[in-house]
PDB file of N, CA, C and O in Angstrom, chain B, residues numbered from 101:
ATOM      1  N   UNK B 101     126.744 185.926 199.325  1.00  0.00           N
ATOM      2  CA  UNK B 101     127.552 186.178 198.140  1.00  0.00           C
ATOM      3  C   UNK B 101     128.391 184.933 197.858  1.00  0.00           C
ATOM      4  O   UNK B 101     129.009 184.377 198.766  1.00  0.00           O
ATOM      5  N   UNK B 102     128.411 184.497 196.600  1.00  0.00           N
ATOM      6  CA  UNK B 102     129.149 183.306 196.243  1.00  0.00           C
ATOM      7  C   UNK B 102     130.646 183.545 196.200  1.00  0.00           C
ATOM      8  O   UNK B 102     131.122 184.681 196.185  1.00  0.00           O
ATOM      9  N   UNK B 103     131.372 182.436 196.181  1.00  0.00           N
ATOM     10  CA  UNK B 103     132.844 182.507 196.188  1.00  0.00           C
ATOM     11  C   UNK B 103     133.374 183.216 194.945  1.00  0.00           C
ATOM     12  O   UNK B 103     134.331 183.985 195.025  1.00  0.00           O
ATOM     13  N   UNK B 104     132.759 182.960 193.811  1.00  0.00           N
ATOM     14  CA  UNK B 104     133.230 183.590 192.570  1.00  0.00           C
ATOM     15  C   UNK B 104     133.013 185.095 192.630  1.00  0.00           C
ATOM     16  O   UNK B 104     133.898 185.868 192.263  1.00  0.00           O
ATOM     17  N   UNK B 105     131.835 185.511 193.093  1.00  0.00           N
ATOM     18  CA  UNK B 105     131.554 186.943 193.212  1.00  0.00           C
ATOM     19  C   UNK B 105     132.546 187.608 194.155  1.00  0.00           C
ATOM     20  O   UNK B 105     133.042 188.700 193.874  1.00  0.00           O
ATOM     21  N   UNK B 106     132.839 186.945 195.285  1.00  0.00           N
ATOM     22  CA  UNK B 106     133.782 187.493 196.256  1.00  0.00           C
ATOM     23  C   UNK B 106     135.170 187.619 195.622  1.00  0.00           C
ATOM     24  O   UNK B 106     135.847 188.631 195.802  1.00  0.00           O
ATOM     25  N   UNK B 107     135.589 186.597 194.887  1.00  0.00           N
ATOM     26  CA  UNK B 107     136.888 186.644 194.208  1.00  0.00           C
ATOM     27  C   UNK B 107     136.942 187.789 193.204  1.00  0.00           C
ATOM     28  O   UNK B 107     137.945 188.497 193.118  1.00  0.00           O
ATOM     29  N   UNK B 108     135.863 187.971 192.443  1.00  0.00           N
ATOM     30  CA  UNK B 108     135.829 189.060 191.468  1.00  0.00           C
ATOM     31  C   UNK B 108     135.942 190.409 192.157  1.00  0.00           C
ATOM     32  O   UNK B 108     136.669 191.288 191.694  1.00  0.00           O
ATOM     33  N   UNK B 109     135.227 190.576 193.260  1.00  0.00           N
ATOM     34  CA  UNK B 109     135.298 191.835 193.995  1.00  0.00           C
ATOM     35  C   UNK B 109     136.685 192.064 194.576  1.00  0.00           C
ATOM     36  O   UNK B 109     137.191 193.185 194.546  1.00  0.00           O
ATOM     37  N   UNK B 110     137.299 191.020 195.100  1.00  0.00           N
ATOM     38  CA  UNK B 110     138.647 191.155 195.665  1.00  0.00           C
ATOM     39  C   UNK B 110     139.652 191.530 194.589  1.00  0.00           C
ATOM     40  O   UNK B 110     140.487 192.411 194.794  1.00  0.00           O
ATOM     41  N   UNK B 111     139.574 190.871 193.455  1.00  0.00           N
ATOM     42  CA  UNK B 111     140.503 191.149 192.360  1.00  0.00           C
ATOM     43  C   UNK B 111     140.281 192.564 191.828  1.00  0.00           C
ATOM     44  O   UNK B 111     141.239 193.290 191.566  1.00  0.00           O
ATOM     45  N   UNK B 112     139.013 192.953 191.670  1.00  0.00           N
ATOM     46  CA  UNK B 112     138.701 194.295 191.202  1.00  0.00           C
ATOM     47  C   UNK B 112     139.189 195.339 192.194  1.00  0.00           C
ATOM     48  O   UNK B 112     139.723 196.376 191.799  1.00  0.00           O
ATOM     49  N   UNK B 113     139.007 195.067 193.478  1.00  0.00           N
ATOM     50  CA  UNK B 113     139.459 195.993 194.518  1.00  0.00           C
ATOM     51  C   UNK B 113     140.975 196.162 194.479  1.00  0.00           C
ATOM     52  O   UNK B 113     141.484 197.279 194.573  1.00  0.00           O
ATOM     53  N   UNK B 114     141.690 195.052 194.342  1.00  0.00           N
ATOM     54  CA  UNK B 114     143.146 195.119 194.252  1.00  0.00           C
ATOM     55  C   UNK B 114     143.578 195.912 193.019  1.00  0.00           C
ATOM     56  O   UNK B 114     144.509 196.716 193.078  1.00  0.00           O
ATOM     57  N   UNK B 115     142.890 195.674 191.905  1.00  0.00           N
ATOM     58  CA  UNK B 115     143.208 196.390 190.668  1.00  0.00           C
ATOM     59  C   UNK B 115     142.918 197.879 190.829  1.00  0.00           C
ATOM     60  O   UNK B 115     143.692 198.710 190.353  1.00  0.00           O
ATOM     61  N   UNK B 116     141.816 198.229 191.491  1.00  0.00           N
ATOM     62  CA  UNK B 116     141.478 199.642 191.727  1.00  0.00           C
ATOM     63  C   UNK B 116     142.542 200.302 192.598  1.00  0.00           C
ATOM     64  O   UNK B 116     142.923 201.448 192.360  1.00  0.00           O
ATOM     65  N   UNK B 117     143.020 199.572 193.609  1.00  0.00           N
ATOM     66  CA  UNK B 117     144.095 200.098 194.456  1.00  0.00           C
ATOM     67  C   UNK B 117     145.358 200.357 193.633  1.00  0.00           C
ATOM     68  O   UNK B 117     146.012 201.388 193.794  1.00  0.00           O
ATOM     69  N   UNK B 118     145.695 199.415 192.750  1.00  0.00           N
ATOM     70  CA  UNK B 118     146.881 199.569 191.900  1.00  0.00           C
ATOM     71  C   UNK B 118     146.750 200.783 190.990  1.00  0.00           C
ATOM     72  O   UNK B 118     147.684 201.576 190.869  1.00  0.00           O
ATOM     73  N   UNK B 119     145.600 200.929 190.356  1.00  0.00           N
ATOM     74  CA  UNK B 119     145.373 202.050 189.442  1.00  0.00           C
ATOM     75  C   UNK B 119     145.459 203.371 190.198  1.00  0.00           C
ATOM     76  O   UNK B 119     146.108 204.310 189.738  1.00  0.00           O
ATOM     77  N   UNK B 120     144.808 203.445 191.355  1.00  0.00           N
ATOM     78  CA  UNK B 120     144.811 204.685 192.146  1.00  0.00           C
ATOM     79  C   UNK B 120     146.230 205.071 192.554  1.00  0.00           C
ATOM     80  O   UNK B 120     146.617 206.236 192.461  1.00  0.00           O
ATOM     81  N   UNK B 121     146.987 204.101 193.000  1.00  0.00           N
ATOM     82  CA  UNK B 121     148.358 204.374 193.440  1.00  0.00           C
ATOM     83  C   UNK B 121     149.232 204.809 192.263  1.00  0.00           C
ATOM     84  O   UNK B 121     150.003 205.764 192.362  1.00  0.00           O
ATOM     85  N   UNK B 122     149.096 204.098 191.162  1.00  0.00           N
ATOM     86  CA  UNK B 122     149.917 204.392 189.989  1.00  0.00           C
ATOM     87  C   UNK B 122     149.551 205.743 189.369  1.00  0.00           C
ATOM     88  O   UNK B 122     150.428 206.544 189.048  1.00  0.00           O
ATOM     89  N   UNK B 123     148.274 205.983 189.208  1.00  0.00           N
ATOM     90  CA  UNK B 123     147.827 207.175 188.500  1.00  0.00           C
ATOM     91  C   UNK B 123     147.796 208.431 189.377  1.00  0.00           C
ATOM     92  O   UNK B 123     148.155 209.521 188.933  1.00  0.00           O
ATOM     93  N   UNK B 124     147.358 208.255 190.636  1.00  0.00           N
ATOM     94  CA  UNK B 124     147.146 209.429 191.486  1.00  0.00           C
ATOM     95  C   UNK B 124     148.076 209.495 192.690  1.00  0.00           C
ATOM     96  O   UNK B 124     148.090 210.492 193.412  1.00  0.00           O
ATOM     97  N   UNK B 125     148.850 208.439 192.908  1.00  0.00           N
ATOM     98  CA  UNK B 125     149.762 208.417 194.041  1.00  0.00           C
ATOM     99  C   UNK B 125     149.043 208.392 195.384  1.00  0.00           C
ATOM    100  O   UNK B 125     149.584 208.822 196.402  1.00  0.00           O
ATOM    101  N   UNK B 126     147.815 207.880 195.368  1.00  0.00           N
ATOM    102  CA  UNK B 126     147.003 207.808 196.581  1.00  0.00           C
ATOM    103  C   UNK B 126     146.278 206.477 196.633  1.00  0.00           C
ATOM    104  O   UNK B 126     146.100 205.810 195.615  1.00  0.00           O
ATOM    105  N   UNK B 127     145.863 206.101 197.839  1.00  0.00           N
ATOM    106  CA  UNK B 127     145.070 204.893 197.988  1.00  0.00           C
ATOM    107  C   UNK B 127     143.672 205.129 197.419  1.00  0.00           C
ATOM    108  O   UNK B 127     143.165 206.251 197.420  1.00  0.00           O
ATOM    109  N   UNK B 128     143.076 204.074 196.945  1.00  0.00           N
ATOM    110  CA  UNK B 128     141.742 204.166 196.351  1.00  0.00           C
ATOM    111  C   UNK B 128     140.749 204.837 197.292  1.00  0.00           C
ATOM    112  O   UNK B 128     139.991 205.715 196.882  1.00  0.00           O
ATOM    113  N   UNK B 129     140.756 204.422 198.548  1.00  0.00           N
ATOM    114  CA  UNK B 129     139.788 204.956 199.524  1.00  0.00           C
ATOM    115  C   UNK B 129     139.988 206.447 199.791  1.00  0.00           C
ATOM    116  O   UNK B 129     139.079 207.097 200.307  1.00  0.00           O
ATOM    117  N   UNK B 130     141.139 207.002 199.457  1.00  0.00           N
ATOM    118  CA  UNK B 130     141.420 208.413 199.678  1.00  0.00           C
ATOM    119  C   UNK B 130     141.077 209.292 198.475  1.00  0.00           C
ATOM    120  O   UNK B 130     141.221 210.513 198.533  1.00  0.00           O
ATOM    121  N   UNK B 131     140.629 208.674 197.399  1.00  0.00           N
ATOM    122  CA  UNK B 131     140.251 209.440 196.212  1.00  0.00           C
ATOM    123  C   UNK B 131     138.868 210.052 196.401  1.00  0.00           C
ATOM    124  O   UNK B 131     138.052 209.517 197.152  1.00  0.00           O
ATOM    125  N   UNK B 132     138.595 211.176 195.724  1.00  0.00           N
ATOM    126  CA  UNK B 132     137.232 211.721 195.727  1.00  0.00           C
ATOM    127  C   UNK B 132     136.274 210.714 195.079  1.00  0.00           C
ATOM    128  O   UNK B 132     136.689 209.877 194.277  1.00  0.00           O
ATOM    129  N   UNK B 133     135.014 210.806 195.429  1.00  0.00           N
ATOM    130  CA  UNK B 133     134.016 209.836 194.955  1.00  0.00           C
ATOM    131  C   UNK B 133     134.004 209.687 193.434  1.00  0.00           C
ATOM    132  O   UNK B 133     133.886 208.573 192.922  1.00  0.00           O
ATOM    133  N   UNK B 134     134.126 210.792 192.716  1.00  0.00           N
ATOM    134  CA  UNK B 134     134.084 210.711 191.251  1.00  0.00           C
ATOM    135  C   UNK B 134     135.272 209.929 190.697  1.00  0.00           C
ATOM    136  O   UNK B 134     135.124 209.156 189.751  1.00  0.00           O
ATOM    137  N   UNK B 135     136.443 210.128 191.283  1.00  0.00           N
ATOM    138  CA  UNK B 135     137.620 209.371 190.841  1.00  0.00           C
ATOM    139  C   UNK B 135     137.538 207.919 191.283  1.00  0.00           C
ATOM    140  O   UNK B 135     138.009 207.026 190.579  1.00  0.00           O
ATOM    141  N   UNK B 136     136.945 207.680 192.438  1.00  0.00           N
ATOM    142  CA  UNK B 136     136.751 206.290 192.868  1.00  0.00           C
ATOM    143  C   UNK B 136     135.883 205.548 191.861  1.00  0.00           C
ATOM    144  O   UNK B 136     136.205 204.428 191.465  1.00  0.00           O
ATOM    145  N   UNK B 137     134.780 206.171 191.446  1.00  0.00           N
ATOM    146  CA  UNK B 137     133.873 205.535 190.485  1.00  0.00           C
ATOM    147  C   UNK B 137     134.587 205.258 189.171  1.00  0.00           C
ATOM    148  O   UNK B 137     134.491 204.160 188.624  1.00  0.00           O
ATOM    149  N   UNK B 138     135.297 206.250 188.671  1.00  0.00           N
ATOM    150  CA  UNK B 138     136.023 206.100 187.405  1.00  0.00           C
ATOM    151  C   UNK B 138     137.082 205.002 187.522  1.00  0.00           C
ATOM    152  O   UNK B 138     137.221 204.167 186.628  1.00  0.00           O
ATOM    153  N   UNK B 139     137.820 205.009 188.621  1.00  0.00           N
ATOM    154  CA  UNK B 139     138.880 204.029 188.838  1.00  0.00           C
ATOM    155  C   UNK B 139     138.292 202.635 188.984  1.00  0.00           C
ATOM    156  O   UNK B 139     138.828 201.675 188.430  1.00  0.00           O
ATOM    157  N   UNK B 140     137.188 202.514 189.728  1.00  0.00           N
ATOM    158  CA  UNK B 140     136.545 201.211 189.928  1.00  0.00           C
ATOM    159  C   UNK B 140     136.051 200.652 188.593  1.00  0.00           C
ATOM    160  O   UNK B 140     136.218 199.464 188.318  1.00  0.00           O
ATOM    161  N   UNK B 141     135.449 201.498 187.772  1.00  0.00           N
ATOM    162  CA  UNK B 141     134.952 201.035 186.473  1.00  0.00           C
ATOM    163  C   UNK B 141     136.099 200.555 185.591  1.00  0.00           C
ATOM    164  O   UNK B 141     135.957 199.556 184.885  1.00  0.00           O
ATOM    165  N   UNK B 142     137.213 201.240 185.623  1.00  0.00           N
ATOM    166  CA  UNK B 142     138.386 200.817 184.856  1.00  0.00           C
ATOM    167  C   UNK B 142     138.917 199.486 185.392  1.00  0.00           C
ATOM    168  O   UNK B 142     139.296 198.603 184.623  1.00  0.00           O
ATOM    169  N   UNK B 143     138.940 199.355 186.709  1.00  0.00           N
ATOM    170  CA  UNK B 143     139.405 198.108 187.328  1.00  0.00           C
ATOM    171  C   UNK B 143     138.482 196.951 186.964  1.00  0.00           C
ATOM    172  O   UNK B 143     138.952 195.844 186.701  1.00  0.00           O
ATOM    173  N   UNK B 144     137.168 197.197 186.946  1.00  0.00           N
ATOM    174  CA  UNK B 144     136.213 196.158 186.546  1.00  0.00           C
ATOM    175  C   UNK B 144     136.469 195.708 185.119  1.00  0.00           C
ATOM    176  O   UNK B 144     136.452 194.513 184.824  1.00  0.00           O
ATOM    177  N   UNK B 145     136.707 196.665 184.237  1.00  0.00           N
ATOM    178  CA  UNK B 145     136.965 196.335 182.833  1.00  0.00           C
ATOM    179  C   UNK B 145     138.236 195.496 182.695  1.00  0.00           C
ATOM    180  O   UNK B 145     138.252 194.506 181.963  1.00  0.00           O
ATOM    181  N   UNK B 146     139.284 195.884 183.388  1.00  0.00           N
ATOM    182  CA  UNK B 146     140.530 195.113 183.324  1.00  0.00           C
ATOM    183  C   UNK B 146     140.341 193.718 183.904  1.00  0.00           C
ATOM    184  O   UNK B 146     140.920 192.754 183.402  1.00  0.00           O
ATOM    185  N   UNK B 147     139.543 193.603 184.946  1.00  0.00           N
ATOM    186  CA  UNK B 147     139.279 192.290 185.546  1.00  0.00           C
ATOM    187  C   UNK B 147     138.497 191.414 184.583  1.00  0.00           C
ATOM    188  O   UNK B 147     138.796 190.229 184.438  1.00  0.00           O
ATOM    189  N   UNK B 148     137.493 191.988 183.921  1.00  0.00           N
ATOM    190  CA  UNK B 148     136.718 191.232 182.926  1.00  0.00           C
ATOM    191  C   UNK B 148     137.616 190.746 181.796  1.00  0.00           C
ATOM    192  O   UNK B 148     137.513 189.599 181.360  1.00  0.00           O
ATOM    193  N   UNK B 149     138.494 191.623 181.324  1.00  0.00           N
ATOM    194  CA  UNK B 149     139.414 191.249 180.249  1.00  0.00           C
ATOM    195  C   UNK B 149     140.354 190.141 180.700  1.00  0.00           C
ATOM    196  O   UNK B 149     140.652 189.226 179.932  1.00  0.00           O
ATOM    197  N   UNK B 150     140.821 190.219 181.936  1.00  0.00           N
ATOM    198  CA  UNK B 150     141.706 189.186 182.478  1.00  0.00           C
ATOM    199  C   UNK B 150     141.000 187.832 182.472  1.00  0.00           C
ATOM    200  O   UNK B 150     141.564 186.837 182.018  1.00  0.00           O
ATOM    201  N   UNK B 151     139.760 187.796 182.977  1.00  0.00           N
ATOM    202  CA  UNK B 151     139.045 186.527 183.029  1.00  0.00           C
ATOM    203  C   UNK B 151     138.649 186.033 181.650  1.00  0.00           C
ATOM    204  O   UNK B 151     138.594 184.824 181.423  1.00  0.00           O
ATOM    205  N   UNK B 152     138.373 186.937 180.729  1.00  0.00           N
ATOM    206  CA  UNK B 152     138.073 186.528 179.356  1.00  0.00           C
ATOM    207  C   UNK B 152     139.289 185.847 178.738  1.00  0.00           C
ATOM    208  O   UNK B 152     139.151 184.841 178.043  1.00  0.00           O
ATOM    209  N   UNK B 153     140.464 186.384 178.984  1.00  0.00           N
ATOM    210  CA  UNK B 153     141.696 185.760 178.481  1.00  0.00           C
ATOM    211  C   UNK B 153     141.919 184.402 179.126  1.00  0.00           C
ATOM    212  O   UNK B 153     142.338 183.457 178.457  1.00  0.00           O
ATOM    213  N   UNK B 154     141.641 184.296 180.427  1.00  0.00           N
ATOM    214  CA  UNK B 154     141.786 183.012 181.111  1.00  0.00           C
ATOM    215  C   UNK B 154     140.822 181.988 180.514  1.00  0.00           C
ATOM    216  O   UNK B 154     141.192 180.833 180.304  1.00  0.00           O
ATOM    217  N   UNK B 155     139.586 182.410 180.242  1.00  0.00           N
ATOM    218  CA  UNK B 155     138.603 181.521 179.625  1.00  0.00           C
ATOM    219  C   UNK B 155     139.078 181.052 178.261  1.00  0.00           C
ATOM    220  O   UNK B 155     138.959 179.873 177.927  1.00  0.00           O
ATOM    221  N   UNK B 156     139.618 181.977 177.471  1.00  0.00           N
ATOM    222  CA  UNK B 156     140.113 181.626 176.137  1.00  0.00           C
ATOM    223  C   UNK B 156     141.256 180.619 176.231  1.00  0.00           C
ATOM    224  O   UNK B 156     141.308 179.659 175.462  1.00  0.00           O
ATOM    225  N   UNK B 157     142.175 180.843 177.179  1.00  0.00           N
ATOM    226  CA  UNK B 157     143.296 179.906 177.335  1.00  0.00           C
ATOM    227  C   UNK B 157     142.801 178.519 177.728  1.00  0.00           C
ATOM    228  O   UNK B 157     143.285 177.513 177.210  1.00  0.00           O
ATOM    229  N   UNK B 158     141.844 178.466 178.636  1.00  0.00           N
ATOM    230  CA  UNK B 158     141.301 177.181 179.069  1.00  0.00           C
ATOM    231  C   UNK B 158     140.610 176.475 177.913  1.00  0.00           C
ATOM    232  O   UNK B 158     140.811 175.279 177.701  1.00  0.00           O
ATOM    233  N   UNK B 159     139.800 177.208 177.172  1.00  0.00           N
ATOM    234  CA  UNK B 159     139.107 176.624 176.034  1.00  0.00           C
ATOM    235  C   UNK B 159     140.097 176.118 174.991  1.00  0.00           C
ATOM    236  O   UNK B 159     139.941 175.012 174.473  1.00  0.00           O
ATOM    237  N   UNK B 160     141.112 176.919 174.680  1.00  0.00           N
ATOM    238  CA  UNK B 160     142.124 176.488 173.706  1.00  0.00           C
ATOM    239  C   UNK B 160     142.858 175.249 174.192  1.00  0.00           C
ATOM    240  O   UNK B 160     143.135 174.339 173.410  1.00  0.00           O
ATOM    241  N   UNK B 161     143.172 175.211 175.471  1.00  0.00           N
ATOM    242  CA  UNK B 161     143.850 174.054 176.033  1.00  0.00           C
ATOM    243  C   UNK B 161     142.976 172.809 175.925  1.00  0.00           C
ATOM    244  O   UNK B 161     143.454 171.729 175.578  1.00  0.00           O
ATOM    245  N   UNK B 162     141.705 172.970 176.224  1.00  0.00           N
ATOM    246  CA  UNK B 162     140.784 171.829 176.142  1.00  0.00           C
ATOM    247  C   UNK B 162     140.642 171.352 174.697  1.00  0.00           C
ATOM    248  O   UNK B 162     140.583 170.150 174.439  1.00  0.00           O
ATOM    249  N   UNK B 163     140.587 172.296 173.761  1.00  0.00           N
ATOM    250  CA  UNK B 163     140.461 171.921 172.356  1.00  0.00           C
ATOM    251  C   UNK B 163     141.718 171.210 171.878  1.00  0.00           C
ATOM    252  O   UNK B 163     141.627 170.223 171.148  1.00  0.00           O
ATOM    253  N   UNK B 164     142.888 171.697 172.277  1.00  0.00           N
ATOM    254  CA  UNK B 164     144.137 171.045 171.890  1.00  0.00           C
ATOM    255  C   UNK B 164     144.207 169.633 172.462  1.00  0.00           C
ATOM    256  O   UNK B 164     144.625 168.697 171.780  1.00  0.00           O
ATOM    257  N   UNK B 165     143.799 169.489 173.707  1.00  0.00           N
ATOM    258  CA  UNK B 165     143.816 168.172 174.336  1.00  0.00           C
ATOM    259  C   UNK B 165     142.901 167.210 173.595  1.00  0.00           C
ATOM    260  O   UNK B 165     143.250 166.050 173.373  1.00  0.00           O
ATOM    261  N   UNK B 166     141.731 167.701 173.216  1.00  0.00           N
ATOM    262  CA  UNK B 166     140.784 166.863 172.487  1.00  0.00           C
ATOM    263  C   UNK B 166     141.347 166.485 171.122  1.00  0.00           C
ATOM    264  O   UNK B 166     141.219 165.339 170.691  1.00  0.00           O
ATOM    265  N   UNK B 167     141.971 167.446 170.440  1.00  0.00           N
ATOM    266  CA  UNK B 167     142.550 167.162 169.128  1.00  0.00           C
ATOM    267  C   UNK B 167     143.705 166.178 169.234  1.00  0.00           C
ATOM    268  O   UNK B 167     143.827 165.270 168.412  1.00  0.00           O
ATOM    269  N   UNK B 168     144.558 166.354 170.248  1.00  0.00           N
ATOM    270  CA  UNK B 168     145.712 165.479 170.399  1.00  0.00           C
ATOM    271  C   UNK B 168     145.310 164.062 170.807  1.00  0.00           C
ATOM    272  O   UNK B 168     146.019 163.099 170.517  1.00  0.00           O
ATOM    273  N   UNK B 169     144.165 163.945 171.483  1.00  0.00           N
ATOM    274  CA  UNK B 169     143.726 162.612 171.910  1.00  0.00           C
ATOM    275  C   UNK B 169     142.823 161.968 170.869  1.00  0.00           C
ATOM    276  O   UNK B 169     142.190 160.946 171.134  1.00  0.00           O
ATOM    277  N   UNK B 170     142.766 162.553 169.709  1.00  0.00           N
ATOM    278  CA  UNK B 170     141.952 161.989 168.643  1.00  0.00           C
ATOM    279  C   UNK B 170     140.483 162.319 168.785  1.00  0.00           C
ATOM    280  O   UNK B 170     139.638 161.693 168.146  1.00  0.00           O
ATOM    281  N   UNK B 171     140.174 163.296 169.617  1.00  0.00           N
ATOM    282  CA  UNK B 171     138.794 163.704 169.772  1.00  0.00           C
ATOM    283  C   UNK B 171     137.958 162.766 170.601  1.00  0.00           C
ATOM    284  O   UNK B 171     136.731 162.868 170.604  1.00  0.00           O
ATOM    285  N   UNK B 172     138.601 161.846 171.311  1.00  0.00           N
ATOM    286  CA  UNK B 172     137.852 160.863 172.086  1.00  0.00           C
ATOM    287  C   UNK B 172     138.223 160.972 173.561  1.00  0.00           C
ATOM    288  O   UNK B 172     138.555 159.975 174.201  1.00  0.00           O
ATOM    289  N   UNK B 173     138.163 162.187 174.092  1.00  0.00           N
ATOM    290  CA  UNK B 173     138.554 162.393 175.480  1.00  0.00           C
ATOM    291  C   UNK B 173     137.383 162.372 176.436  1.00  0.00           C
ATOM    292  O   UNK B 173     137.555 162.633 177.627  1.00  0.00           O
ATOM    293  N   UNK B 174     136.193 162.068 175.940  1.00  0.00           N
ATOM    294  CA  UNK B 174     135.038 162.017 176.820  1.00  0.00           C
ATOM    295  C   UNK B 174     134.681 160.577 177.165  1.00  0.00           C
ATOM    296  O   UNK B 174     135.081 159.631 176.486  1.00  0.00           O
ATOM    297  N   UNK B 175     133.923 160.446 178.232  1.00  0.00           N
ATOM    298  CA  UNK B 175     133.489 159.115 178.648  1.00  0.00           C
ATOM    299  C   UNK B 175     132.309 158.662 177.790  1.00  0.00           C
ATOM    300  O   UNK B 175     131.548 159.479 177.272  1.00  0.00           O
ATOM    301  N   UNK B 176     132.182 157.389 177.657  1.00  0.00           N
ATOM    302  CA  UNK B 176     131.029 156.857 176.928  1.00  0.00           C
ATOM    303  C   UNK B 176     129.778 157.013 177.773  1.00  0.00           C
ATOM    304  O   UNK B 176     129.863 157.266 178.974  1.00  0.00           O
ATOM    305  N   UNK B 177     128.625 156.862 177.152  1.00  0.00           N
ATOM    306  CA  UNK B 177     127.363 156.968 177.888  1.00  0.00           C
ATOM    307  C   UNK B 177     127.303 155.945 179.007  1.00  0.00           C
ATOM    308  O   UNK B 177     126.755 156.224 180.073  1.00  0.00           O
ATOM    309  N   UNK B 178     127.852 154.780 178.781  1.00  0.00           N
ATOM    310  CA  UNK B 178     127.827 153.731 179.795  1.00  0.00           C
ATOM    311  C   UNK B 178     128.689 154.107 180.997  1.00  0.00           C
ATOM    312  O   UNK B 178     128.320 153.817 182.135  1.00  0.00           O
ATOM    313  N   UNK B 179     129.835 154.750 180.757  1.00  0.00           N
ATOM    314  CA  UNK B 179     130.731 155.161 181.844  1.00  0.00           C
ATOM    315  C   UNK B 179     130.111 156.266 182.697  1.00  0.00           C
ATOM    316  O   UNK B 179     130.422 156.375 183.884  1.00  0.00           O
ATOM    317  N   UNK B 180     129.258 157.070 182.121  1.00  0.00           N
ATOM    318  CA  UNK B 180     128.661 158.189 182.844  1.00  0.00           C
ATOM    319  C   UNK B 180     127.491 157.761 183.719  1.00  0.00           C
ATOM    320  O   UNK B 180     127.070 158.515 184.596  1.00  0.00           O
ATOM    321  N   UNK B 181     126.971 156.589 183.497  1.00  0.00           N
ATOM    322  CA  UNK B 181     125.810 156.140 184.286  1.00  0.00           C
ATOM    323  C   UNK B 181     126.164 155.734 185.679  1.00  0.00           C
ATOM    324  O   UNK B 181     125.288 155.338 186.448  1.00  0.00           O
TER     325      UNK B 181
END
C-alpha cells in the first residue's frame, strides 16, 4: 500500500472516530456493522472534500504565483535538459 493510500485511510479512520464519538457517543469500533459502514462512508466523503479543497488552494496559489511573476515561472527547455 502506498504512502498516500495509507494517509487517506488514516485520515478517514480518524474522521470516522470523530463522527462516531460526536454522533453516537461511542468509539467507531463499538458501533454495529451497519452504523460503521454508514459512518465510514460519511468520513470518506468528508476526507475527499477536504483533499479537493486542498487541491483547489494549491492550484489557486500556483496560478497566483504564475500571474504575479509575469507568467514566466517555468524553466526554459535548455534548463530542463
